[in-house]
C-alpha positions in Angstrom: 0.0 0.0 -0.1 1.5 3.3 -1.0 -0.8 5.6 0.9 0.8 7.5 3.7 -0.2 10.1 6.3 1.5 12.7 4.1 -1.0 12.1 1.3 -3.7 13.5 3.6 -2.0 16.8 4.0 -4.1 19.7 2.7 -3.1 21.7 -0.3 -1.6 25.1 0.8 -4.5 27.2 -0.6 -7.1 25.0 0.9 -5.2 24.7 4.1 -5.2 28.5 4.8 -9.0 28.6 4.4 -9.3 25.5 6.6 -7.2 26.9 9.3 -9.1 30.1 9.4 -12.4 28.3 9.5 -11.4 26.0 12.3 -10.1 29.0 14.3 -13.4 30.7 13.9 -15.4 27.6 14.8 -13.3 27.4 17.9 -14.1 31.0 18.9 -17.8 30.6 18.2 -18.0 27.3 20.1 -16.1 28.8 23.1 -18.3 31.9 23.1 -21.4 29.9 23.5 -19.9 27.6 26.1 -19.3 24.5 24.0 -15.8 24.1 25.5 -15.3 20.4 24.2 -16.4 21.5 20.7 -14.0 24.5 20.9 -11.1 22.3 21.9 -11.7 19.9 19.1 -11.9 22.7 16.6 -8.7 24.1 18.0 -7.1 20.7 17.6 -8.0 20.6 13.9 -6.5 24.1 13.5 -3.3 22.8 15.3 -3.1 19.8 13.0 -3.4 22.0 9.8 -0.7 24.5 11.1 1.5 21.6 11.9 1.0 19.8 8.5 1.8 23.2 6.8 4.8 23.8 9.0 3.1 27.2 9.7 5.0 28.7 12.7 2.6 31.7 12.9 -0.4 29.4 12.8 1.1 27.3 15.7 1.7 30.5 17.6 -1.9 31.6 17.1 -3.3 28.2 18.3 -1.0 28.4 21.3 -2.1 31.9 22.3 -5.7 31.0 21.9 -5.4 27.7 23.9 -3.7 29.7 26.7 -6.5 32.4 26.7 -9.3 29.8 26.8 
């Protein structure tokens, strides 16, 4: 089998939108008191930032996690 986890990495253009969407979902979920949902959305954003090797995105996730 030639599939690897790397084949699941998002494309750079799609990944930027995906990261932004999950950061927004995190904030919305947290604002209405769904802390578990918020943490899962933040975990997705973390994965996307990591997969893209996006240091700024990782920093954003870290800052938001500390705030919440």
